[in-house]
TIBA-480608 format. One record per residue (C-alpha): residue number from 1; residue in three letters; x negated, y, z. Coordinates in Angstrom, 3 decimals, padded with zeros to 6 digits. Each point is the difference from the previous one (the first is absolute). Layout:
REM TIBA-480608
NUM, ALA, X, Y, Z
...
This chain:
REM TIBA-480608
1, MET, -102.616, 016.413, -019.084
2, ILE, 000.066, -003.715, -000.865
3, ARG, 001.384, -002.331, 002.708
4, THR, -002.205, -003.079, -000.466
5, ASP, 001.152, -001.330, 003.388
6, LEU, 003.674, -000.427, -000.957
7, ARG, 002.259, -001.833, -002.456
8, ASN, 003.828, 000.226, -000.071
9, ILE, 001.708, -002.922, -001.744
10, ALA, 003.471, -001.551, -000.218
11, ILE, 000.758, -003.692, -000.470
12, ILE, 002.923, -000.399, -002.389
13, ALA, 001.591, -003.058, -001.573
14, HIS, 003.172, -001.992, -000.529
15, VAL, 001.706, -001.558, 003.016
16, ASP, -001.675, -003.149, 001.432
17, HIS, -003.273, 000.438, -001.894
18, GLY, -001.971, 000.214, 003.250
19, LYS, -000.642, 003.704, 000.740
20, THR, 000.550, -000.107, 003.771
21, THR, -001.920, -003.278, 000.401
22, LEU, -002.992, 001.453, -001.869
23, VAL, 000.113, 003.168, 002.148
24, ASN, -000.077, -002.260, 003.069
25, GLU, -003.273, -001.579, -001.154
26, MET, -001.474, 003.361, -001.013
27, LEU, 000.644, 001.300, 003.523
28, LYS, -001.598, -003.099, 001.547
29, GLN, -003.128, 000.309, -002.139
30, GLY, 000.008, 003.801, 000.186
31, GLY, -000.915, 000.029, 003.690
32, ILE, 003.404, 000.956, 001.382
33, PHE, 000.497, -003.042, 002.242
34, ARG, -002.338, -001.616, 002.518
35, SER, -001.538, -003.297, -001.093
36, ASN, 001.969, -001.895, 002.670
37, GLU, 003.247, 001.972, -000.396
38, VAL, 003.143, -001.952, -000.956
39, VAL, 001.631, 001.731, -002.976
40, GLN, 003.492, -000.915, -001.151
41, ASP, 000.796, -000.609, -003.666
42, ARG, 001.162, 003.069, -001.947
43, VAL, -000.911, 002.349, 002.841
44, MET, 001.094, 002.995, -002.128
45, ASP, 003.608, -001.271, -000.076
46, SER, 000.753, 001.450, 003.432
47, ASN, 003.729, 000.479, -000.588
48, ALA, 002.209, -002.859, 001.312
49, LEU, 001.946, -000.120, -003.272
50, GLU, -003.244, -000.207, -001.987
51, ARG, -001.226, -002.985, 001.993
52, GLU, 003.361, -001.769, -000.235
53, ARG, 000.362, 000.438, -003.761
54, GLY, -003.678, -000.314, -000.880
55, ILE, -000.013, 003.239, -002.005
56, THR, -001.499, 003.465, 000.459
57, ILE, 002.634, 002.734, 000.269
58, LEU, -001.987, 003.071, 001.076
59, ALA, -003.363, 001.190, -001.321
60, LYS, -002.579, 000.037, 002.813
61, ASN, -003.435, 001.551, 000.465
62, THR, -003.045, -001.741, 001.422
63, SER, -003.769, 000.133, -000.485
64, ALA, -003.069, -002.235, -000.124
65, TYR, -003.742, 000.624, -000.179
66, TRP, -002.627, -001.366, -002.364
67, ASN, -003.676, 000.978, 000.161
68, GLY, 000.799, 003.296, 001.672
69, VAL, 002.810, 000.918, -002.423
70, LYS, 003.518, 000.451, 001.364
71, ILE, 002.660, -001.537, -002.253
72, ASN, 003.509, 001.339, 000.626
73, LEU, 002.419, -002.747, -001.076
74, ILE, 003.708, 000.466, -000.697
75, ASP, 002.035, -003.223, -000.072
76, THR, 003.102, 000.532, -002.155
77, PRO, 003.291, -001.891, -000.534
78, GLY, 000.240, -002.350, -002.951
79, HIS, 003.780, -000.145, -000.396
80, ALA, 001.458, 002.219, -002.714
81, ASP, 002.633, 001.463, 002.336
82, PHE, -002.731, 001.638, 002.105
83, SER, -001.958, 001.438, -002.921
84, GLY, 000.590, 003.500, 001.397
85, GLU, -002.455, -000.923, 002.764
86, VAL, -002.630, -000.772, -002.652
87, GLU, 000.597, 003.197, -001.974
88, ARG, -000.533, 002.368, 002.914
89, VAL, -003.151, -001.630, 001.447
90, LEU, -001.879, -000.093, -003.313
91, LYS, -000.461, 003.769, 000.409
92, MET, -002.285, -000.687, 003.009
93, VAL, -002.508, -002.233, -001.808
94, ASN, -002.503, 000.215, -002.847
95, GLY, -000.149, -003.710, -000.763
96, ALA, 002.193, -003.110, 000.070
97, LEU, -000.356, -003.757, 000.176
98, ILE, 002.488, -001.594, -002.411
99, LEU, 000.695, -003.499, 001.350
100, VAL, 001.218, -002.681, -002.391
101, ASP, 000.858, -003.591, 000.904
102, ALA, -002.311, -002.473, -001.797
103, ALA, 002.987, -002.196, -000.922
104, GLU, 002.933, 002.394, -000.445
105, GLY, -001.899, 002.792, -001.748
106, PRO, 001.308, 003.577, -000.337
107, LEU, 003.724, 000.310, 000.868
108, PRO, 002.477, 002.935, -000.185
109, GLN, -001.250, 001.821, 003.104
110, THR, -003.603, -000.438, -001.217
111, ARG, 000.977, 001.948, -003.115
112, PHE, 001.685, 002.734, 002.069
113, VAL, -002.840, 000.609, 002.469
114, MET, -002.664, -000.211, -002.707
115, GLN, 001.878, 002.562, -002.083
116, LYS, 000.162, 002.415, 002.961
117, ALA, -003.721, -000.496, 000.744
118, LEU, -000.964, 000.566, -003.643
119, GLN, 002.083, 003.193, -000.193
120, LEU, -001.854, 001.405, 003.026
121, GLY, -003.358, -000.888, -001.566
122, LEU, -001.073, -002.204, 002.906
123, LYS, -003.053, -002.238, -000.229
124, LEU, 001.229, -003.608, -000.130
125, ILE, -001.475, -003.302, 001.145
126, ILE, 001.840, -003.102, -001.229
127, VAL, 000.130, -002.689, 002.691
128, VAL, 001.060, -003.474, -001.137
129, ASN, 001.176, -001.488, 003.290
130, LYS, 000.827, -003.571, 001.086
131, VAL, -002.592, -001.533, -002.332
132, ASP, 000.123, -003.159, 002.167
133, ARG, 003.526, -000.837, -001.184
134, PRO, 000.071, -003.355, -001.822
135, ASP, 002.125, 001.533, -002.774
136, SER, -002.196, 003.078, -000.457
137, ARG, -000.654, 001.142, -003.589
138, ILE, -002.573, 002.712, 000.479
139, GLN, -000.963, 000.649, -003.642
140, GLU, 003.628, 000.310, -001.143
141, VAL, 000.776, 002.365, 002.887
142, GLU, -003.030, 002.142, -000.903
143, ASP, 001.207, 000.275, -003.590
144, ALA, 003.534, 000.848, 001.186
145, VAL, -001.321, 002.812, 002.233
146, LEU, -002.063, 001.499, -002.846
147, GLU, 003.002, -000.268, -002.337
148, LEU, 002.158, 001.767, 002.603
149, MET, -002.542, 002.822, 000.397
150, MET, -000.091, 000.556, -003.755
151, ASP, 003.801, -000.058, -000.075
152, LEU, -000.012, 002.785, 002.646
153, ASP, -002.398, 002.141, -002.084
154, ALA, -002.951, -000.315, 002.372
155, THR, -003.222, 001.766, -000.954
156, ASP, -003.073, -001.951, -001.111
157, GLU, -001.608, 000.658, 003.378
158, GLN, 003.039, -001.356, 001.837
159, ILE, 000.174, -003.095, -002.215
160, GLU, -003.637, -000.748, 000.909
161, SER, 000.829, -000.066, 003.737
162, PRO, -001.967, -002.697, 001.881
163, ILE, 001.690, -003.295, 000.865
164, VAL, -000.537, -001.717, 003.374
165, TYR, 001.173, -003.556, 000.693
166, CYS, 001.265, -000.494, 003.562
167, CYS, 001.559, -002.459, 002.360
168, GLY, 001.609, 002.302, 002.557
169, ARG, 000.986, -002.717, 002.466
170, GLN, -003.561, -001.366, 000.211
171, GLY, -001.628, 003.445, -000.152
172, THR, -002.222, -000.734, -002.999
173, ALA, -000.739, 001.900, -003.212
174, SER, -002.202, -000.226, -003.076
175, LEU, -000.768, 001.734, -003.269
176, ASP, -000.232, -003.457, -001.605
177, LYS, 003.305, -001.735, -000.692
178, ASN, -001.586, -003.446, 000.437
179, SER, -001.395, 000.443, 003.529
180, GLN, 000.664, 001.755, 003.319
181, THR, -002.351, 001.629, 002.502
182, PRO, 000.612, -000.721, 003.714
183, ASP, 001.372, 003.504, 000.726
184, LEU, 001.424, 003.168, -001.592
185, THR, -003.367, 001.648, -000.658
186, PRO, 000.520, 000.164, -003.820
187, LEU, 003.343, 001.758, 000.533
188, PHE, -001.404, 002.558, 002.463
189, GLU, -002.999, 000.685, -002.260
190, THR, 002.258, 000.462, -003.020
191, ILE, 002.096, 002.519, 001.955
192, ILE, -003.097, 001.967, 001.046
193, ASN, -001.576, -000.070, -003.468
194, HIS, 003.046, 000.467, -002.256
195, ILE, 002.155, 002.413, 002.027
196, PRO, -002.067, 003.210, -000.212
197, PRO, -000.640, 002.176, 003.077
198, MET, 002.447, 002.897, 000.279
199, GLU, -001.158, 003.482, -000.914
200, VAL, 001.608, 002.239, 002.619
201, ASP, 000.032, 003.659, 001.021
202, GLU, -000.527, 000.161, 003.762
203, GLU, -000.378, 003.781, 000.096
204, GLY, 003.178, 000.819, -001.936
205, ASP, 003.380, 000.911, 001.458
206, LEU, 001.848, -002.901, 001.616
207, GLN, 002.328, -002.199, -002.075
208, LEU, 001.532, -003.114, 001.622
209, LEU, 002.787, -001.836, -001.853
210, VAL, 002.461, -001.957, 002.193
211, SER, 000.619, -003.403, -001.630
212, CYS, 001.529, -001.888, 002.916
213, ILE, 002.110, 000.800, 003.064
214, ASP, 000.036, -001.902, 003.295
215, TYR, 001.942, 000.752, 003.180
216, ASN, -000.757, -000.235, 003.698
217, GLU, 002.452, 000.827, 002.791
218, PHE, -002.702, 001.838, 001.966
219, VAL, -001.643, 002.146, -002.678
220, GLY, 002.753, 000.098, -002.627
221, ARG, -000.735, -000.155, -003.703
222, ILE, -003.461, -001.232, -001.060
223, GLY, -001.518, 000.782, -003.397
224, VAL, -002.472, -002.153, -001.963
225, GLY, -001.881, 001.395, -002.950
226, LYS, -003.265, 000.615, -001.785
227, ILE, -001.952, 003.248, 000.357
228, GLU, -000.368, 001.246, -003.573
229, ARG, -002.198, 002.986, 000.873
230, GLY, -001.608, 001.700, 002.984
231, LYS, 000.031, -001.033, 003.662
232, VAL, 002.671, -000.475, 002.638
233, LYS, -000.420, 000.234, 003.775
234, ALA, 002.115, -001.035, 002.968
235, ASN, 002.023, 002.885, 001.493
236, GLU, -000.423, 002.009, -003.213
237, THR, 002.763, 002.361, -001.155
238, ILE, 000.934, -000.674, -003.634
239, THR, 002.662, 000.714, -002.652
240, VAL, 002.423, -002.670, -001.258
241, CYS, 001.180, 000.367, -003.613
242, ASN, 001.367, -002.150, -002.819
243, TYR, -000.796, -000.005, -003.727
244, ASN, 003.606, -000.785, -000.993
245, ASP, 001.544, 002.415, 002.536
246, PRO, -001.687, 003.451, -000.234
247, SER, 002.314, 001.335, 002.729
248, LEU, -001.654, -002.249, 002.625
249, LYS, -002.629, 002.086, 001.772
250, LYS, -000.262, -000.485, 003.729
251, MET, -002.692, 000.323, 002.614
252, ALA, -000.754, -003.033, 002.193
253, LYS, -002.692, -001.558, 002.151
254, ILE, -001.744, -003.360, -000.282
255, VAL, 000.011, -001.255, 003.590
256, ASN, -001.508, -003.490, -000.359
257, LEU, -002.373, -001.202, -002.725
258, TYR, -001.021, -003.615, -000.590
259, GLN, -002.277, -001.966, -002.329
260, ILE, 000.933, -003.532, -001.072
261, GLU, -002.481, -002.566, 001.346
262, GLY, 001.051, -003.543, -000.861
263, LEU, 003.474, -000.536, 001.425
264, ASN, -000.296, 002.864, 002.489
265, ARG, 000.340, 003.770, -000.104
266, THR, -003.037, 001.625, 001.632
267, PRO, 000.294, 003.599, 001.297
268, ALA, -002.195, 002.436, -001.951
269, SER, -000.844, 003.647, 000.460
270, GLU, -000.636, 000.625, -003.702
271, ALA, 000.361, -001.640, -003.418
272, VAL, -001.253, 001.052, -003.428
273, ALA, 001.054, -000.293, -003.624
274, GLY, 000.433, -003.626, -001.147
275, ASP, 001.064, -001.330, 003.415
276, ILE, 003.425, -001.579, 000.511
277, VAL, 001.265, 001.381, 003.308
278, VAL, 002.959, -000.332, 002.348
279, PHE, 001.295, 003.113, 001.780
280, SER, 002.945, 001.159, 002.126
281, GLY, 001.496, 003.177, 001.407
282, ILE, 001.807, 001.343, -003.089
283, GLU, 003.777, -000.058, 000.327
284, GLY, 002.051, -000.733, -003.109
285, LEU, -002.954, -001.385, -001.994
286, ASN, 000.990, -001.929, -003.156
287, ILE, -001.680, -002.176, -002.620
288, GLY, -001.323, 002.227, -002.783
289, ASP, -000.715, 002.962, 002.312
290, CYS, -003.474, 001.522, -000.139
291, VAL, -001.962, 001.288, 002.998
292, CYS, -002.069, 003.037, -000.997
293, LYS, -002.232, 002.537, 001.687
294, LEU, 001.827, 002.772, 001.818
295, ASN, 001.158, 002.714, -002.453
296, CYS, -001.392, -001.976, -002.962
297, ILE, 002.917, -001.652, -001.798
298, ASP, -001.313, -002.422, -002.644
299, PRO, 002.142, -003.194, 000.011
300, VAL, -001.068, -003.219, -001.708
301, PRO, 002.417, -001.438, -002.642
302, PHE, 001.733, -003.135, 001.272
303, VAL, 000.638, -003.006, -002.253
304, LYS, 003.556, -000.145, -001.351
305, ILE, 001.782, -003.030, 001.452
306, ASP, 002.227, -001.938, -002.408
307, ASP, 003.718, 000.434, 000.624
308, PRO, 002.121, -002.688, 001.727
309, THR, 002.010, -002.376, -002.185
310, MET, 002.616, -001.345, 002.429
311, GLU, 002.438, 001.406, 002.539
312, MET, 002.140, -001.309, 002.841
313, THR, 002.504, 001.675, 002.307
314, PHE, -000.802, -000.227, 003.722
315, SER, 003.005, 000.740, 002.212
316, VAL, 001.182, -000.307, 003.572
317, ASN, 001.286, -003.479, 000.847
318, ASP, 003.822, 000.088, 000.192
319, SER, 000.744, -003.730, 000.254
320, PRO, 002.038, -001.471, 002.907
321, PHE, -003.319, -001.044, 001.623
322, ALA, -001.555, 003.488, -000.282
323, GLY, -002.136, 001.118, 002.949
324, LYS, -000.194, -003.404, 001.690
325, GLU, -003.618, -000.849, -000.896
326, GLY, -001.753, 003.246, -000.969
327, LYS, -001.604, 002.716, 002.106
328, PHE, 000.138, 002.809, -002.588
329, VAL, 003.399, 000.032, -001.733
330, THR, 000.986, 003.631, -000.711
331, SER, -000.310, 001.920, -003.267
332, ARG, -002.351, 002.537, 001.639
333, GLN, -002.405, -002.731, 001.127
334, LEU, 000.153, -001.725, -003.401
335, ARG, -000.664, 003.263, -001.855
336, GLU, -002.955, 000.930, 002.222
337, ARG, -001.599, -003.432, -000.502
338, LEU, 000.378, 000.051, -003.791
339, TYR, -001.434, 003.518, -000.354
340, LYS, -002.840, -000.920, 002.358
341, GLU, -000.953, -002.811, -002.416
342, LEU, -000.501, 002.606, -002.750
343, LEU, -002.982, 001.384, 001.909
344, ARG, -001.912, -003.262, -000.460
345, ASP, 001.379, -001.463, -003.245
346, VAL, -000.579, 002.266, -003.009
347, SER, 001.923, -002.238, -002.439
348, LEU, 003.243, 000.104, 002.040
349, ARG, 002.850, 002.491, -000.500
350, VAL, 002.874, 000.697, 002.437
351, ASN, 003.017, 002.193, -000.830
352, ASP, 003.158, 000.908, 001.886
353, THR, 003.361, -000.887, -001.570
354, GLU, 003.415, 001.630, 000.154
355, PHE, 000.704, -002.240, 003.001
356, ALA, -001.684, 000.864, 003.300
357, ASP, -000.665, -003.642, 000.883
358, SER, -001.567, -001.128, -003.330
359, PHE, -003.410, 000.631, -001.561
360, LYS, -001.458, -000.836, -003.416
361, VAL, -003.412, -001.683, 000.344
362, CYS, -002.107, -000.454, -003.163
363, GLY, -003.048, -002.263, -000.254
364, ARG, -002.185, -002.058, -002.325
365, GLY, 001.797, -003.339, 000.365
366, GLU, 001.953, -002.401, 002.174
367, MET, -003.020, -000.948, 002.115
368, HIS, -000.943, 003.653, 000.526
369, LEU, 003.451, 000.736, 001.461
370, SER, 000.361, -003.337, 001.828
371, ILE, -003.274, 000.608, 001.893
372, LEU, 001.395, 003.368, 001.139
373, MET, 003.231, -001.712, 001.100
374, GLU, -001.871, -002.754, 001.839
375, THR, -002.181, 002.548, 001.785
376, MET, 003.026, 002.024, 001.054
377, ARG, 001.928, -002.979, 001.355
378, ARG, -003.029, -001.030, 002.087
379, GLU, -000.038, 003.498, 001.451
380, GLY, 003.629, -000.448, 001.132
381, TYR, 001.915, 001.685, -002.829
382, GLU, 003.387, -001.271, -001.149
383, PHE, 001.409, 000.997, -003.401
384, GLN, 001.452, -001.330, -003.237
385, VAL, -001.252, 000.215, -003.588
386, SER, 001.563, -000.241, -003.432
387, THR, -000.973, -001.970, -003.078
388, PRO, -003.341, 001.125, -001.562
389, LYS, 000.491, 002.078, -003.141
390, VAL, -002.504, 001.181, -002.598
391, LEU, -000.540, 003.701, -000.684
392, TYR, 000.885, 000.994, -003.561
393, LYS, -001.414, 002.955, -001.939
394, GLU, 001.436, 001.973, -002.893
395, ILE, -002.727, 000.664, -002.577
396, ASP, 000.910, 002.058, -003.099
397, GLY, 003.677, -000.639, 000.677
398, VAL, -000.456, -003.800, 000.128
399, LEU, 000.455, -002.044, 003.172
400, HIS, -003.236, -001.784, 000.956
401, GLU, -000.604, -002.628, 002.669
402, PRO, -003.169, -001.228, 001.786
403, MET, -001.677, -003.036, -001.530
404, GLU, -002.301, -002.550, 001.630
405, ARG, -002.926, -001.945, -001.412
406, LEU, 000.715, -003.565, 001.187
407, VAL, -002.698, -002.690, -000.153
408, VAL, 000.984, -003.587, 000.805
409, ASP, -002.332, -002.983, 000.258
410, VAL, 001.901, -003.293, -000.366
411, PRO, -000.611, -003.637, -001.007
412, GLU, 000.308, -000.451, -003.736
413, ASP, 003.082, -002.256, 000.246
414, MET, 001.965, 002.580, 002.039
415, THR, -000.028, 002.943, -002.400
416, GLY, 003.508, -000.724, -001.375
417, PRO, 001.972, 001.256, 003.030
418, ILE, -002.266, 003.075, 000.153
419, TYR, 000.818, 000.994, -003.591
420, ALA, 003.722, -000.586, 000.660
421, SER, -000.015, 002.182, 003.139
422, MET, -001.964, 002.756, -001.711
423, GLY, 002.511, 000.041, -002.853
424, VAL, 002.890, 000.565, 002.400
425, ARG, -001.969, 002.676, 001.904
426, LYS, -001.054, 001.930, -003.154
427, GLY, -003.680, -000.996, 000.291
428, GLU, -002.244, 000.371, -003.069
429, LEU, -002.924, -002.394, -000.476
430, VAL, -003.203, 001.884, -000.887
431, HIS, -002.814, -002.480, 000.636
432, VAL, -000.584, -003.753, 000.451
433, SER, -003.234, -001.716, 000.980
434, ALA, -000.857, -003.547, 001.063
435, VAL, -002.120, -000.729, 003.065
436, GLY, -000.572, -003.750, 000.165
437, SER, 003.349, -001.761, 000.467
438, ARG, 001.708, 003.278, 000.944
439, GLN, 001.245, 002.942, -001.997
440, SER, -000.204, 003.688, 000.837
441, LEU, 002.993, 001.937, -001.361
442, GLU, 000.220, 003.788, 000.013
443, PHE, 003.348, 001.796, -000.302
444, ILE, 001.202, 003.602, -000.003
445, ILE, 003.259, -000.097, 001.949
446, PRO, 002.373, 002.568, 001.569
447, ALA, -000.711, 000.421, 003.725
448, ARG, 003.645, -000.829, 000.773
449, GLY, -000.424, -003.266, -001.895
450, LEU, -002.345, -001.227, 002.744
451, PHE, 002.579, 000.462, 002.782
452, GLY, 000.732, -003.411, 001.447
453, TYR, -002.291, -001.794, -002.454
454, LYS, -002.696, -001.236, 002.419
455, ASN, 002.033, -002.870, 001.487
456, GLU, 001.276, -001.008, -003.428
457, PHE, -003.586, 000.005, -001.308
458, LEU, -001.241, -002.234, 002.822
459, THR, 002.894, -002.399, -000.638
460, ASP, -000.630, -000.096, -003.767
461, THR, -003.723, -000.732, 000.500
462, LYS, 000.499, -002.368, 002.978
463, GLY, -002.176, 002.287, 002.114
464, GLN, -002.994, -000.298, -002.345
465, GLY, 000.343, 003.395, -001.722
466, ILE, -001.708, 003.298, 000.844
467, MET, 001.565, 003.338, -000.936
468, ASN, -001.385, 003.537, 000.297
469, SER, 001.365, 003.292, -001.273
470, ILE, -000.898, 003.691, -000.048
471, PHE, 001.606, 003.178, -001.275
472, PHE, -000.509, 000.386, -003.770
473, GLY, 001.829, 003.210, -000.935
474, TYR, 003.406, 001.245, -001.143
475, GLN, 001.850, -001.285, -003.063
476, PRO, 003.529, 000.576, -001.356
477, TYR, 002.790, -001.736, 001.940
478, LYS, 000.160, -003.688, -000.976
479, GLY, 003.697, -000.666, 000.694
480, ASP, 001.920, -001.765, 002.749
481, ILE, -001.704, -002.743, 002.005
482, GLN, 002.014, -002.260, 002.275
483, ARG, -001.541, 000.295, 003.462
484, ARG, 001.486, -003.090, 001.624
485, PHE, 001.460, -003.240, -001.283
486, THR, 001.344, -001.174, 003.364
487, GLY, 002.687, 001.204, 002.390
488, SER, 000.230, 000.386, 003.773
489, LEU, 001.737, -001.952, 002.738
490, VAL, 001.606, 002.643, 002.215
491, ALA, 001.184, -000.425, 003.589
492, PHE, 003.792, 000.309, 000.236
493, GLU, 000.274, 000.959, 003.670
494, THR, -002.068, 001.253, 002.938
495, GLY, -001.226, -002.522, 002.561
496, GLU, -002.653, -002.626, 000.517
497, ALA, -000.880, -002.590, -002.657
498, VAL, 000.791, -003.560, 001.101
499, THR, -001.173, -003.340, -001.339
500, TYR, 003.439, -001.035, -001.218
501, GLY, 000.465, 003.185, -002.040
502, LEU, -003.499, -000.172, -001.460
503, PHE, 000.427, -003.690, -000.886
504, ASN, 003.048, 000.844, -002.117
505, ALA, -001.752, 003.037, -001.533
506, GLN, -003.281, -001.640, -001.020
507, GLY, 001.652, -001.736, -002.938
508, ARG, 000.612, 003.413, -001.572
509, GLY, -003.664, 001.043, -000.170
510, ASN, -003.237, 000.621, 001.912
511, LEU, 000.535, 001.391, 003.506
512, PHE, -002.162, 002.646, 001.716
513, ILE, 001.206, -000.466, 003.597
514, THR, 000.012, -002.732, 002.664
515, PRO, 002.569, -000.901, 002.693
516, GLY, 000.232, 002.633, 002.738
517, THR, -000.863, 002.919, -002.314
518, PRO, 002.275, 003.022, 000.610
519, VAL, 001.757, 001.080, -003.222
520, TYR, 002.419, 002.752, -000.965
521, GLU, 002.532, 000.399, -002.787
522, GLY, -001.787, 000.950, -003.222
523, MET, -003.383, -001.458, 001.013
524, VAL, -001.689, -002.142, -002.679
525, ILE, -000.679, -003.440, 001.495
526, GLY, -001.103, -001.913, -003.108
527, MET, -000.469, -000.157, -003.762
528, ASN, 002.602, -001.319, -002.437
529, PRO, -001.512, -001.734, -003.081
530, LYS, 002.878, 001.420, -002.064
531, ASN, -000.055, 003.658, -000.914
532, GLU, 002.854, 000.990, 002.331
533, ASP, 000.486, 000.816, 003.673
534, LEU, 001.845, -002.369, 002.337
535, ASN, 001.499, 000.827, 003.389
536, ILE, -000.907, -002.726, 002.512
537, ASN, 001.214, -000.486, 003.572
538, VAL, -003.061, -001.320, 001.846
539, CYS, 001.570, 000.693, 003.414
540, LYS, 002.746, -002.609, -000.556
541, THR, 000.059, -002.679, 002.703
542, LYS, 001.362, -003.525, -000.224
543, HIS, 003.739, -000.335, 000.512
544, LEU, 000.689, -001.674, 003.365
545, THR, 002.545, -002.812, 000.312
546, ASN, 000.881, -002.588, 002.606
547, THR, -000.661, -002.758, -002.507
548, ARG, -003.416, -001.497, -000.705
549, SER, -001.120, -001.794, -003.135
550, SER, -003.056, -002.168, -000.603
551, SER, -001.797, 002.777, -001.898
552, SER, 001.107, 003.085, 001.923
553, ASP, -003.087, 000.244, 002.187
554, ASP, -002.670, -000.713, -002.636
555, ALA, -002.985, 002.376, 000.175
556, LEU, 000.020, 002.685, -002.687
557, THR, -003.267, 000.295, -001.944
558, LEU, -000.996, 003.430, -001.317
559, ILE, -002.337, 000.610, -002.920
560, PRO, -003.069, 002.130, 000.962
561, VAL, 000.731, 003.677, -000.617
562, THR, -001.937, 002.468, -002.173
563, LYS, -002.046, 002.537, 001.987
564, MET, -000.869, 003.047, -002.098
565, SER, -002.813, 002.502, 000.498
566, MET, 000.393, 003.754, -000.399
567, GLU, -001.042, -000.067, -003.685
568, GLU, 002.298, -002.954, -000.742
569, CYS, 002.934, 001.840, 001.588
570, LEU, -000.706, 003.072, -002.143
571, GLU, -000.107, -002.184, -003.108
572, PHE, 003.264, -001.720, 000.924
573, ILE, 002.346, 002.870, 000.929
574, ALA, 002.496, 001.084, -002.677
575, GLU, 001.193, 003.508, -000.878
576, ASP, 002.952, -000.237, 002.422
577, GLU, -002.138, -001.282, 002.895
578, LEU, -002.324, 001.490, 002.635
579, LEU, -002.866, -001.423, 002.051
580, GLU, 000.329, 000.627, 003.721
581, VAL, -003.468, 000.233, 001.582
582, THR, -000.483, -000.218, 003.777
583, PRO, -003.011, -000.908, 002.181
584, LYS, 001.440, -003.503, 000.459
585, SER, 002.093, -000.751, -003.095
586, LEU, 000.393, 000.391, -003.747
587, ARG, 003.666, -000.145, -001.043
588, ILE, 001.491, 000.396, -003.462
589, ARG, 003.486, 001.537, -000.030
590, LYS, 002.575, 001.351, -002.431
591, ARG, 000.321, 003.781, -000.272
592, ILE, 003.766, -000.408, 000.537
593, LEU, 000.453, -002.416, 002.881
594, ASP, 003.783, -000.506, -000.175
595, SER, 000.825, -002.788, -002.485
596, GLU, 003.260, 001.598, -001.228
597, GLN, -001.554, 003.417, -000.614
598, ARG, -002.946, -001.700, -001.700
599, ALA, 002.350, -001.881, -002.350
600, LYS, 001.824, 003.233, -000.896
601, ALA, -003.275, 001.803, -000.696
602, PHE, -001.170, -002.918, -002.166
603, TYR, 003.235, 000.112, -002.020
604, LYS, -000.260, 003.775, -000.517
605, GLU, -003.599, -000.326, -001.175
606, LYS, 000.964, -002.808, -002.375
607, VAL, 002.783, 002.134, -001.517
608, ARG, -002.394, 002.947, -000.341
609, LEU, -002.567, -002.095, -001.835
610, GLU, 002.648, -001.413, -002.356
611, GLU, 001.253, 003.499, -000.817
612, ALA, -003.558, 001.180, -000.616
613, ALA, -000.591, -002.965, -002.327
614, GLN, 003.164, 000.847, -001.964
615, LYS, -001.133, 003.615, -000.409
616, ASN, -003.410, -001.147, -001.249
617, LYS, 001.687, -002.218, -002.614
618, LYS, 002.115, 002.902, -001.238
């Protein structure tokens, strides 16, 4: 049977190219909202973190209607760290809109998502978005997209994919680059005409692949997936199996069944092949599981998710302030929360360590892990994390490390500092192109070479540069890279920071704390421009005497302090430091809090390195 009444498509692109804004307009014009209904911007970004940061973190399903055809839309993240979300949802669709900014053109994540779509043989529609930008260069962007498709070995049919020119914010589209129609009719018509109707088998045995997991306190785990074959009914008894785990064969019952209608989930008694459905009632359901007809085990292969490239150690907070601000502070609670995240995030890995209170957490990048940390602290968890480290691989007896494809867009007169930084960080220049008065530079650089580089990049380009990166592959180890060129200002004693102590300390570097902030011995309270740590007593008060001088009561002026975000803290912490994360605070601390023990450990490490260097010389 051919489902002429249905199209399943995903909207994929680089971050900030306008996916969620375009989906907003498609829902408005697709009959989902009333004509007088007030609709907020980026309605698909329902998560508080998504709205705050202006990015999409989780892939979400919605639907619109056009001339009697239901269009299931999946809005996907654009940031490289959440590419696992894109990989798993592409299995639910048979077509994709590839969005490209009319000024920026295809960027690293555009290459990644297009490559995944081409490998799955999806029908593509190229959407050049933001054509109203004053710096748009539509023809050059078109040529760049075609060049990228040829570089990714696209077929002739894929290279001839239609191109639609859109302005997502205004809700307009056109097949002519020089004009715009008043609505998105050309885009909807292109979807209906170019994405072919699905040929499905409604009478075959049931196959339903789970591509997404949600959770509700009342009904438990909720599965989202596309019916590959057959029919499914509410209250039907089925078999759960998994292509990659032949031992999984269990009987279960689908209690509730829903169809996706706009932003809502509508109860349904039955759904057929081609539909994307939501269902509950199956305990222990995971992404990649397949729901089949009872006593008919025929699982659907699930797309292989790329491995993580970075790891951090999450552990129970053991600082002097432990347990004062968090609600969930024990190792059992921390372990349960981390393993619960695995049910939703297919690109995350969690492993126990030899210590009962520490866990290795592997992800795609700093933002991937920092979003998890931010979510956990908002839920009331208190913990501490180590410095991010890359995951190495041994290939044919040679140590390999993950590499990133870094693309920077900078003014032409600011390329010097970029080349200098890339030289220090083992970056290799592979492509240069000029775009007006700016230059686009492409480097292949070790993933560890990007740690702590963002702030340096913004300083070097005076805030005018744009940088984007994505995983490139593994290459032989490139040698040592110095992670930090600055030291830390460390609190010398436990107490409360006072103005007098901070006034004397601010001459040593940039401070992170203000008067009245509680501190403890070993807590990092600032950054030293020199590459060494300094112990500072910020709790020191003014010596009291019975004599007054003309200047003794002058007001002390403090320089504004540096407030760092979660990602900036992760970039800053050194190998011998930890980040303490609580619902109210972010504190950087030394692993060894006592200053004397820390000095002894530093001396022992220095001697060990010198002895190792002598052995290497011999």
